[in-house]
C-alpha positions as a Markdown table, in Angstrom:
| # | Residue | x | y | z |
|---|---|---|---|---|
| 1 | Met | 70.6 | 34.5 | 53.0 |
| 2 | Lys | 72.5 | 31.4 | 54.2 |
| 3 | Arg | 76.2 | 30.7 | 54.3 |
| 4 | Phe | 77.7 | 27.2 | 54.3 |
| 5 | Ser | 81.2 | 25.8 | 54.7 |
| 6 | Ala | 82.8 | 22.4 | 54.9 |
| 7 | Gln | 86.2 | 20.7 | 55.0 |
| 8 | Phe | 86.0 | 20.6 | 51.2 |
| 9 | Ile | 83.7 | 22.0 | 48.5 |
| 10 | Tyr | 83.6 | 20.4 | 45.0 |
| 11 | Thr | 82.3 | 23.3 | 42.8 |
| 12 | Asn | 83.0 | 21.5 | 39.5 |
| 13 | Ser | 84.3 | 24.9 | 38.3 |
| 14 | Gly | 87.9 | 24.4 | 39.5 |
| 15 | Ala | 90.0 | 22.7 | 42.1 |
| 16 | Pro | 88.2 | 21.6 | 45.3 |
| 17 | Leu | 88.0 | 24.4 | 47.9 |
| 18 | Lys | 89.3 | 23.7 | 51.4 |
| 19 | Arg | 87.0 | 25.4 | 53.9 |
| 20 | Gly | 85.6 | 27.8 | 51.5 |
| 21 | Val | 82.3 | 29.6 | 52.1 |
| 22 | Ile | 79.2 | 29.5 | 49.9 |
| 23 | Ser | 76.5 | 32.2 | 50.2 |
| 24 | Val | 73.0 | 31.3 | 49.0 |
| 25 | Asp | 69.9 | 33.3 | 48.6 |
| 26 | Asp | 66.6 | 32.2 | 50.2 |
| 27 | Asp | 65.4 | 30.8 | 46.8 |
| 28 | Gly | 68.6 | 28.6 | 46.4 |
| 29 | Thr | 70.5 | 30.9 | 44.1 |
| 30 | Ile | 74.3 | 30.8 | 44.6 |
| 31 | Leu | 75.3 | 34.4 | 45.5 |
| 32 | Gly | 79.0 | 34.0 | 46.0 |
| 33 | Ile | 81.9 | 31.6 | 46.8 |
| 34 | Glu | 84.8 | 32.6 | 49.0 |
| 35 | Asn | 88.1 | 30.8 | 48.7 |
| 36 | Arg | 89.7 | 31.0 | 52.2 |
| 37 | Asp | 92.7 | 28.9 | 51.3 |
| 38 | Gly | 91.9 | 26.4 | 54.1 |
| 39 | Ser | 91.7 | 28.9 | 56.9 |
| 40 | Leu | 88.9 | 28.4 | 59.3 |
| 41 | Ile | 87.7 | 31.8 | 60.5 |
| 42 | Glu | 84.8 | 31.6 | 62.9 |
| 43 | Ser | 81.7 | 33.4 | 61.9 |
| 44 | Gln | 78.4 | 33.3 | 63.5 |
| 45 | Ser | 76.6 | 33.4 | 60.2 |
| 46 | Val | 78.4 | 30.4 | 58.6 |
| 47 | Arg | 77.3 | 26.8 | 59.1 |
| 48 | Phe | 80.4 | 24.6 | 59.1 |
| 49 | Tyr | 80.2 | 20.9 | 58.3 |
| 50 | Asn | 82.9 | 18.1 | 58.7 |
| 51 | Gly | 82.3 | 16.7 | 55.2 |
| 52 | Ile | 82.2 | 17.6 | 51.5 |
| 53 | Ile | 79.7 | 20.0 | 49.9 |
| 54 | Ile | 78.8 | 19.1 | 46.3 |
| 55 | Pro | 76.1 | 20.3 | 43.8 |
| 56 | Gly | 72.8 | 18.4 | 43.6 |
| 57 | Phe | 72.9 | 15.0 | 41.8 |
| 58 | Val | 71.8 | 14.5 | 38.2 |
| 59 | Asn | 70.1 | 11.2 | 37.5 |
| 60 | Cys | 70.5 | 10.4 | 33.8 |
| 61 | His | 68.3 | 7.3 | 33.7 |
| 62 | Asn | 65.2 | 6.6 | 35.7 |
| 63 | His | 61.8 | 5.0 | 35.2 |
| 64 | Leu | 59.5 | 6.7 | 37.8 |
| 65 | Glu | 56.4 | 4.9 | 36.4 |
| 66 | Leu | 57.9 | 1.5 | 37.3 |
| 67 | Ser | 58.4 | 2.4 | 41.0 |
| 68 | His | 55.4 | 0.1 | 42.0 |
| 69 | Leu | 57.4 | -2.9 | 40.9 |
| 70 | Lys | 59.9 | -2.7 | 43.7 |
| 71 | Gly | 60.7 | -6.2 | 45.1 |
| 72 | Phe | 58.5 | -8.0 | 42.5 |
| 73 | Ile | 61.3 | -9.1 | 40.2 |
| 74 | Ala | 63.7 | -11.9 | 41.2 |
| 75 | Glu | 67.4 | -11.0 | 40.9 |
| 76 | Gly | 70.1 | -12.4 | 38.7 |
| 77 | Gly | 68.2 | -14.2 | 36.0 |
| 78 | Gly | 69.5 | -12.1 | 33.1 |
| 79 | Leu | 67.8 | -9.7 | 30.8 |
| 80 | Gly | 65.6 | -12.2 | 29.0 |
| 81 | Asp | 64.3 | -13.6 | 32.3 |
| 82 | Phe | 63.8 | -10.0 | 33.6 |
| 83 | Ile | 61.7 | -9.1 | 30.5 |
| 84 | Met | 59.6 | -12.2 | 30.9 |
| 85 | Gln | 59.0 | -11.5 | 34.6 |
| 86 | Ile | 57.9 | -7.9 | 33.7 |
| 87 | Arg | 55.3 | -9.3 | 31.3 |
| 88 | Ser | 54.0 | -12.0 | 33.6 |
| 89 | Ile | 53.7 | -9.7 | 36.6 |
| 90 | Arg | 50.9 | -7.8 | 35.0 |
| 91 | Lys | 48.6 | -10.6 | 36.1 |
| 92 | Lys | 49.4 | -10.0 | 39.8 |
| 93 | Glu | 47.8 | -7.5 | 42.1 |
| 94 | Leu | 50.3 | -4.6 | 42.3 |
| 95 | Pro | 50.6 | -1.4 | 44.4 |
| 96 | Asp | 49.1 | 1.8 | 42.9 |
| 97 | Ile | 51.4 | 3.2 | 40.2 |
| 98 | Lys | 50.9 | 6.9 | 41.2 |
| 99 | Thr | 51.3 | 6.3 | 45.0 |
| 100 | Ala | 54.5 | 4.4 | 44.5 |
| 101 | Ala | 55.8 | 7.1 | 42.1 |
| 102 | Val | 55.1 | 9.9 | 44.6 |
| 103 | Ile | 57.1 | 8.1 | 47.2 |
| 104 | Ala | 60.0 | 7.5 | 44.9 |
| 105 | Asp | 60.0 | 11.1 | 43.7 |
| 106 | Lys | 60.2 | 12.3 | 47.3 |
| 107 | Glu | 63.0 | 9.8 | 48.1 |
| 108 | Met | 65.0 | 10.9 | 45.1 |
| 109 | Tyr | 64.8 | 14.6 | 46.1 |
| 110 | Arg | 65.6 | 13.8 | 49.8 |
| 111 | Asp | 68.6 | 11.8 | 48.7 |
| 112 | Gly | 69.9 | 14.7 | 46.6 |
| 113 | Ile | 68.6 | 14.4 | 43.0 |
| 114 | Gln | 68.0 | 17.8 | 41.5 |
| 115 | Leu | 67.7 | 16.9 | 37.8 |
| 116 | Cys | 66.4 | 13.7 | 36.3 |
| 117 | Ala | 66.0 | 12.1 | 32.8 |
| 118 | Asp | 63.0 | 9.9 | 33.1 |
| 119 | Ile | 61.8 | 7.2 | 30.7 |
| 120 | Cys | 58.1 | 7.4 | 30.0 |
| 121 | Asn | 55.9 | 4.8 | 28.3 |
| 122 | Thr | 52.7 | 6.4 | 29.7 |
| 123 | Ser | 51.5 | 9.7 | 31.1 |
| 124 | Asp | 50.9 | 8.2 | 34.5 |
| 125 | Thr | 53.5 | 10.3 | 36.3 |
| 126 | Phe | 53.2 | 13.6 | 34.4 |
| 127 | Lys | 51.2 | 15.4 | 37.1 |
| 128 | Ile | 53.7 | 14.2 | 39.8 |
| 129 | Lys | 56.6 | 15.5 | 37.8 |
| 130 | Ser | 55.0 | 18.8 | 37.0 |
| 131 | Glu | 54.6 | 19.4 | 40.8 |
| 132 | Ser | 58.0 | 17.9 | 41.8 |
| 133 | Lys | 60.9 | 19.8 | 43.3 |
| 134 | Ile | 63.1 | 17.8 | 40.9 |
| 135 | Arg | 63.5 | 19.1 | 37.3 |
| 136 | Tyr | 62.5 | 16.2 | 34.9 |
| 137 | Ile | 63.5 | 15.7 | 31.3 |
| 138 | Asn | 60.9 | 13.3 | 29.9 |
| 139 | Leu | 62.2 | 10.7 | 27.4 |
| 140 | Ile | 59.1 | 9.2 | 25.8 |
| 141 | Glu | 60.1 | 5.7 | 24.7 |
| 142 | Ala | 59.0 | 3.6 | 21.7 |
| 143 | Phe | 59.5 | -0.1 | 21.2 |
| 144 | Gly | 58.3 | -2.9 | 19.0 |
| 145 | Ile | 60.2 | -5.3 | 16.8 |
| 146 | Asp | 57.3 | -6.1 | 14.4 |
| 147 | Pro | 58.0 | -3.9 | 11.3 |
| 148 | Ser | 54.3 | -4.1 | 10.2 |
| 149 | Lys | 53.3 | -2.3 | 13.5 |
| 150 | Ala | 55.9 | 0.5 | 13.4 |
| 151 | Thr | 53.4 | 3.2 | 12.5 |
| 152 | Lys | 51.0 | 2.1 | 15.2 |
| 153 | Arg | 53.8 | 2.1 | 17.8 |
| 154 | Tyr | 54.9 | 5.5 | 16.7 |
| 155 | Asn | 51.5 | 7.0 | 16.8 |
| 156 | Glu | 51.0 | 5.6 | 20.3 |
| 157 | Ile | 53.9 | 7.5 | 21.8 |
| 158 | Leu | 53.0 | 10.7 | 19.9 |
| 159 | Lys | 49.8 | 10.6 | 22.0 |
| 160 | Val | 51.9 | 10.4 | 25.2 |
| 161 | Ala | 54.1 | 13.3 | 23.9 |
| 162 | Lys | 51.0 | 15.5 | 23.4 |
| 163 | Val | 50.0 | 14.9 | 27.0 |
| 164 | Ala | 53.5 | 15.8 | 28.2 |
| 165 | Glu | 53.4 | 19.0 | 26.1 |
| 166 | Lys | 50.0 | 20.0 | 27.6 |
| 167 | Ser | 51.4 | 19.3 | 31.0 |
| 168 | Gly | 54.2 | 21.8 | 30.4 |
| 169 | Leu | 56.9 | 19.2 | 30.6 |
| 170 | Gln | 60.1 | 19.0 | 28.4 |
| 171 | Trp | 60.1 | 15.8 | 26.3 |
| 172 | Ser | 61.9 | 13.9 | 23.6 |
| 173 | Leu | 61.0 | 10.8 | 21.7 |
| 174 | Val | 63.6 | 8.0 | 22.1 |
| 175 | Pro | 63.9 | 4.3 | 21.0 |
| 176 | His | 64.0 | 1.7 | 23.9 |
| 177 | Ser | 66.9 | -0.4 | 22.7 |
| 178 | Val | 68.6 | -1.8 | 19.6 |
| 179 | Tyr | 67.1 | -5.2 | 20.2 |
| 180 | Ser | 63.5 | -4.0 | 20.7 |
| 181 | Val | 63.0 | -1.5 | 17.9 |
| 182 | Ser | 62.4 | -2.5 | 14.2 |
| 183 | Leu | 64.2 | -0.6 | 11.5 |
| 184 | Pro | 61.0 | 1.1 | 10.2 |
| 185 | Leu | 60.3 | 2.3 | 13.7 |
| 186 | Phe | 63.9 | 3.6 | 14.1 |
| 187 | Arg | 63.4 | 5.5 | 10.9 |
| 188 | Leu | 60.1 | 7.1 | 11.9 |
| 189 | Leu | 61.8 | 8.2 | 15.2 |
| 190 | Lys | 64.9 | 9.5 | 13.4 |
| 191 | Glu | 62.7 | 11.7 | 11.1 |
| 192 | Lys | 60.8 | 13.1 | 14.1 |
| 193 | Thr | 63.9 | 13.8 | 16.2 |
| 194 | Lys | 66.0 | 15.7 | 13.7 |
| 195 | Thr | 66.3 | 18.7 | 16.2 |
| 196 | Ser | 66.2 | 16.9 | 19.5 |
| 197 | Arg | 68.4 | 18.3 | 22.3 |
| 198 | Val | 68.6 | 14.9 | 24.1 |
| 199 | Thr | 68.0 | 11.3 | 23.1 |
| 200 | Ser | 68.8 | 8.0 | 24.8 |
| 201 | Ile | 68.8 | 4.3 | 24.2 |
| 202 | His | 69.4 | 1.2 | 26.4 |
| 203 | Phe | 72.7 | 0.0 | 25.0 |
| 204 | Met | 74.5 | -3.4 | 25.3 |
| 205 | Glu | 72.9 | -4.2 | 28.6 |
| 206 | Ser | 73.1 | -8.0 | 28.1 |
| 207 | Glu | 75.4 | -10.5 | 26.4 |
| 208 | Gly | 72.4 | -12.0 | 24.4 |
| 209 | Glu | 71.7 | -8.8 | 22.5 |
| 210 | Thr | 74.5 | -9.3 | 20.0 |
| 211 | Leu | 73.4 | -12.9 | 19.3 |
| 212 | Phe | 69.8 | -11.7 | 18.9 |
| 213 | Leu | 70.7 | -9.0 | 16.4 |
| 214 | Ser | 73.0 | -11.3 | 14.3 |
| 215 | Glu | 71.2 | -14.6 | 14.4 |
| 216 | His | 67.7 | -13.7 | 15.9 |
| 217 | Ser | 68.3 | -16.4 | 18.5 |
| 218 | Gly | 69.1 | -16.8 | 22.2 |
| 219 | Pro | 67.3 | -15.7 | 25.4 |
| 220 | Leu | 65.8 | -12.5 | 24.0 |
| 221 | Arg | 64.2 | -14.5 | 21.1 |
| 222 | Asp | 62.8 | -16.9 | 23.7 |
| 223 | Ser | 61.3 | -14.0 | 25.6 |
| 224 | Tyr | 59.6 | -12.6 | 22.5 |
| 225 | Glu | 58.3 | -16.0 | 21.4 |
| 226 | Gln | 56.9 | -16.8 | 24.8 |
| 227 | Ala | 55.0 | -13.6 | 24.7 |
| 228 | Gly | 53.9 | -14.2 | 21.1 |
| 229 | Leu | 55.7 | -11.1 | 19.9 |
| 230 | Phe | 58.3 | -12.4 | 17.5 |
| 231 | Pro | 57.4 | -11.4 | 13.9 |
| 232 | Asp | 57.4 | -13.7 | 10.9 |
| 233 | Lys | 59.9 | -11.3 | 9.2 |
| 234 | Pro | 62.0 | -9.4 | 11.7 |
| 235 | Asp | 63.7 | -6.3 | 10.4 |
| 236 | Leu | 66.3 | -5.2 | 12.9 |
| 237 | Pro | 69.6 | -3.3 | 12.8 |
| 238 | Ala | 72.6 | -5.6 | 12.0 |
| 239 | Asp | 74.4 | -4.5 | 15.2 |
| 240 | His | 74.6 | -1.8 | 17.9 |
| 241 | Ile | 77.1 | 0.3 | 16.0 |
| 242 | Val | 74.9 | 0.4 | 12.8 |
| 243 | Ala | 71.9 | 1.4 | 15.0 |
| 244 | Val | 73.6 | 4.3 | 16.7 |
| 245 | Ile | 75.6 | 5.7 | 13.7 |
| 246 | Asn | 73.0 | 5.1 | 10.9 |
| 247 | Glu | 69.6 | 4.8 | 12.5 |
| 248 | Met | 69.4 | 7.4 | 15.2 |
| 249 | Thr | 69.4 | 11.2 | 15.0 |
| 250 | Ser | 72.8 | 12.9 | 14.9 |
| 251 | Ser | 71.4 | 16.0 | 16.6 |
| 252 | Gly | 71.8 | 16.9 | 20.2 |
| 253 | Asn | 73.2 | 14.7 | 23.0 |
| 254 | Leu | 72.9 | 10.9 | 23.0 |
| 255 | Ile | 72.9 | 9.0 | 26.2 |
| 256 | Leu | 73.8 | 5.3 | 25.9 |
| 257 | Val | 72.4 | 3.5 | 29.0 |
| 258 | His | 74.0 | 0.6 | 30.8 |
| 259 | Asn | 76.9 | -0.4 | 28.4 |
| 260 | Thr | 77.5 | -3.5 | 30.6 |
| 261 | Phe | 78.8 | -5.6 | 27.7 |
| 262 | Ala | 80.3 | -2.8 | 25.6 |
| 263 | Gly | 83.8 | -3.7 | 24.2 |
| 264 | Arg | 86.6 | -1.5 | 23.0 |
| 265 | Asn | 85.6 | -1.8 | 19.4 |
| 266 | Glu | 82.0 | -0.8 | 20.0 |
| 267 | Ile | 83.1 | 2.1 | 22.2 |
| 268 | Arg | 85.6 | 3.4 | 19.6 |
| 269 | Glu | 83.2 | 3.1 | 16.7 |
| 270 | Val | 80.2 | 4.7 | 18.6 |
| 271 | Arg | 82.4 | 7.6 | 19.8 |
| 272 | Lys | 82.6 | 8.8 | 16.2 |
| 273 | Arg | 79.1 | 10.1 | 16.9 |
| 274 | Lys | 79.7 | 13.4 | 18.6 |
| 275 | Asn | 78.1 | 14.5 | 21.9 |
| 276 | Thr | 77.7 | 10.9 | 23.2 |
| 277 | Tyr | 77.5 | 10.2 | 26.9 |
| 278 | Trp | 77.8 | 6.8 | 28.6 |
| 279 | Cys | 75.3 | 6.2 | 31.4 |
| 280 | Leu | 76.2 | 3.7 | 34.1 |
| 281 | Cys | 73.6 | 2.1 | 36.3 |
| 282 | Pro | 75.7 | -0.4 | 38.2 |
| 283 | Asn | 73.2 | -1.5 | 40.9 |
| 284 | Ser | 70.6 | -2.3 | 38.2 |
| 285 | Asn | 73.2 | -4.3 | 36.2 |
| 286 | Met | 74.1 | -6.3 | 39.3 |
| 287 | Tyr | 70.5 | -6.9 | 40.0 |
| 288 | Ile | 69.7 | -8.2 | 36.5 |
| 289 | Glu | 73.0 | -9.6 | 35.1 |
| 290 | Lys | 75.3 | -9.8 | 38.2 |
| 291 | Arg | 77.8 | -7.8 | 36.4 |
| 292 | Val | 79.0 | -4.2 | 36.5 |
| 293 | Pro | 79.7 | -2.0 | 33.4 |
| 294 | Pro | 83.3 | -1.5 | 32.4 |
| 295 | Ala | 83.8 | 1.9 | 33.9 |
| 296 | Asp | 87.6 | 1.6 | 33.7 |
| 297 | Leu | 87.5 | 0.8 | 30.0 |
| 298 | Leu | 85.1 | 3.6 | 29.2 |
| 299 | Lys | 87.3 | 6.0 | 31.3 |
| 300 | Ser | 90.5 | 4.9 | 29.5 |
| 301 | Glu | 88.8 | 5.5 | 26.1 |
| 302 | Gly | 88.0 | 9.1 | 27.0 |
| 303 | Cys | 84.2 | 8.6 | 27.3 |
| 304 | Glu | 82.0 | 11.2 | 29.0 |
| 305 | Ile | 80.4 | 9.1 | 31.8 |
| 306 | Val | 77.1 | 9.9 | 33.6 |
| 307 | Ile | 75.1 | 8.0 | 36.2 |
| 308 | Gly | 71.6 | 6.6 | 36.5 |
| 309 | Thr | 69.5 | 4.6 | 38.9 |
| 310 | Asp | 67.2 | 2.8 | 36.4 |
| 311 | Ser | 63.9 | 1.7 | 37.8 |
| 312 | Leu | 62.9 | 0.1 | 41.2 |
| 313 | Ala | 62.0 | -3.0 | 39.2 |
| 314 | Ser | 65.7 | -3.6 | 39.0 |
| 315 | Asn | 67.1 | -1.6 | 42.0 |
| 316 | Lys | 66.5 | -1.4 | 45.7 |
| 317 | Lys | 66.4 | 2.4 | 45.9 |
| 318 | Pro | 66.7 | 5.4 | 43.5 |
| 319 | Asp | 69.9 | 6.6 | 45.2 |
| 320 | Leu | 72.9 | 8.0 | 43.2 |
| 321 | Leu | 75.2 | 7.8 | 46.2 |
| 322 | Ser | 74.6 | 4.1 | 46.3 |
| 323 | Glu | 75.6 | 3.8 | 42.6 |
| 324 | Leu | 78.8 | 5.7 | 43.3 |
| 325 | Lys | 79.7 | 3.4 | 46.2 |
| 326 | Thr | 79.2 | 0.4 | 43.9 |
| 327 | Leu | 81.5 | 1.9 | 41.3 |
| 328 | Gln | 84.1 | 2.8 | 43.9 |
| 329 | Asn | 84.0 | -0.8 | 45.3 |
| 330 | Asn | 84.6 | -2.3 | 41.9 |
| 331 | Phe | 87.0 | 0.4 | 40.5 |
| 332 | Pro | 88.9 | 1.8 | 43.5 |
| 333 | Ser | 91.4 | 3.6 | 41.3 |
| 334 | Ile | 88.7 | 6.1 | 40.1 |
| 335 | Ala | 89.0 | 9.2 | 42.2 |
| 336 | Leu | 86.1 | 10.5 | 44.3 |
| 337 | Glu | 86.2 | 13.9 | 42.7 |
| 338 | Glu | 85.7 | 12.2 | 39.3 |
| 339 | Leu | 82.9 | 10.0 | 40.5 |
| 340 | Ile | 81.1 | 13.2 | 41.8 |
| 341 | Arg | 81.6 | 14.9 | 38.4 |
| 342 | Trp | 80.0 | 11.9 | 36.7 |
| 343 | Ala | 77.0 | 12.2 | 39.0 |
| 344 | Thr | 76.7 | 16.0 | 38.7 |
| 345 | Ile | 78.2 | 18.3 | 36.0 |
| 346 | Asn | 78.6 | 15.5 | 33.4 |
| 347 | Gly | 74.9 | 14.6 | 33.8 |
| 348 | Ala | 73.9 | 18.2 | 33.5 |
| 349 | Arg | 75.8 | 18.6 | 30.3 |
| 350 | Ala | 74.3 | 15.4 | 28.9 |
| 351 | Leu | 70.9 | 16.8 | 29.5 |
| 352 | Gly | 71.7 | 20.3 | 28.2 |
| 353 | Glu | 71.1 | 21.8 | 31.6 |
| 354 | Asp | 74.7 | 22.8 | 32.7 |
| 355 | Gln | 73.8 | 26.5 | 32.8 |
| 356 | Asn | 71.4 | 25.7 | 35.7 |
| 357 | Phe | 72.7 | 22.5 | 37.4 |
| 358 | Gly | 75.8 | 20.5 | 38.2 |
| 359 | Lys | 78.1 | 23.4 | 39.3 |
| 360 | Ile | 78.3 | 25.7 | 42.3 |
| 361 | Glu | 78.6 | 29.1 | 40.6 |
| 362 | Pro | 77.0 | 32.5 | 41.3 |
| 363 | Gly | 73.7 | 32.8 | 39.6 |
| 364 | Met | 73.0 | 29.1 | 39.5 |
| 365 | Lys | 70.5 | 27.0 | 41.5 |
| 366 | Pro | 72.2 | 23.6 | 41.5 |
| 367 | Gly | 71.1 | 22.5 | 45.0 |
| 368 | Leu | 73.7 | 21.8 | 47.7 |
| 369 | Leu | 74.4 | 18.4 | 49.2 |
| 370 | Leu | 76.7 | 17.4 | 52.1 |
| 371 | Leu | 78.5 | 14.1 | 52.0 |
| 372 | Asn | 78.8 | 13.0 | 55.6 |
| 373 | Asn | 81.2 | 10.4 | 57.0 |
| 374 | Val | 83.7 | 10.4 | 54.1 |
| 375 | Asp | 87.3 | 9.3 | 54.4 |
| 376 | Leu | 88.9 | 12.8 | 54.1 |
| 377 | Ile | 92.4 | 11.4 | 54.2 |
| 378 | Asn | 92.2 | 9.1 | 51.3 |
| 379 | Phe | 89.1 | 10.8 | 49.7 |
| 380 | Lys | 87.0 | 7.6 | 49.6 |
| 381 | Leu | 83.3 | 6.9 | 50.2 |
| 382 | Leu | 82.7 | 4.6 | 53.2 |
| 383 | Pro | 79.8 | 2.2 | 53.8 |
| 384 | Glu | 78.4 | 4.7 | 56.3 |
| 385 | Thr | 78.8 | 7.7 | 54.0 |
| 386 | Ser | 75.4 | 9.5 | 53.6 |
| 387 | Val | 74.1 | 12.6 | 51.9 |
| 388 | Thr | 72.2 | 15.4 | 53.5 |
| 389 | Arg | 70.4 | 18.0 | 51.5 |
| 390 | Leu | 71.4 | 21.5 | 52.5 |
| 391 | Ile | 69.5 | 23.4 | 49.8 |
């Protein structure tokens, strides 16, 4: 058994504890929590830290299989340019996919990620995830705007899903985005996902998406035409609201990823769909669009917010603490305790795993992290704030 204490403990099960003590079994199970009301009683068996202990992080949006693309995509060109670069990069000599994924998986665990929703287009990373210390929820992603190829695209991801199942991995089928999935493909997915626990979709990541859906023009159309993928008769949802409310499963939890250009009207309409979570990946949004998502607007509208890192094609490291620093820098009025909740218990709830992760409670194995070099007077992250994994 191990016992830990710190200046503060954020359990996510009540108010922060000042100098409380957590007892942990050798396998990581929380055995008990003592509230000492701030008193610091010396005990040889307790390891005391001058920081904040929190549960392990929950990453609600990641692309492990794109880890080999780190540093290959130029920053700031917008989503259309990003997509074109991804397509053209296939002609270059790239690092090994599996080697890069192994490195990224180890980095994520070291930096505190305990649970991760990972987007999959292939089975390349399944063995890595089945052996990882991180618990992965695999979101197997379909895309394709040509309505005549919807069945083909659907059957392709079913093959990937079968490999996930044989690997013993939890999986769900999900659409990539509103602008990249034809209506026939949306409807095939909706039929298959009637009982899904978790689904997700890239949502309002770029300004050009609305123009593409309404007029089939703009930088996204240019990207499709350059690749020879724009169909003669496109059949797409009229807008983002229609796609979410009418063309996606209403079962389980829905994670909307990015939300960079979501406005008040879209937020209010989409919130009519129950069990919806809004995933922010601010470092990726800055990398691609040079813009952060409207965290303050989402918060004011009562949205359930979670955090993701996106892929290393559009981020410099798969580090949730870095995402929280970016949010704090842009929205300093959001309290540290709330940011931590977004990156822990909210994510666990979004993934249907809050009985195992996101809280420090007896019987759970959430992982324990220490936030070092925090401003404990104003409760702010500092540039030098770092995370150390305790359990």
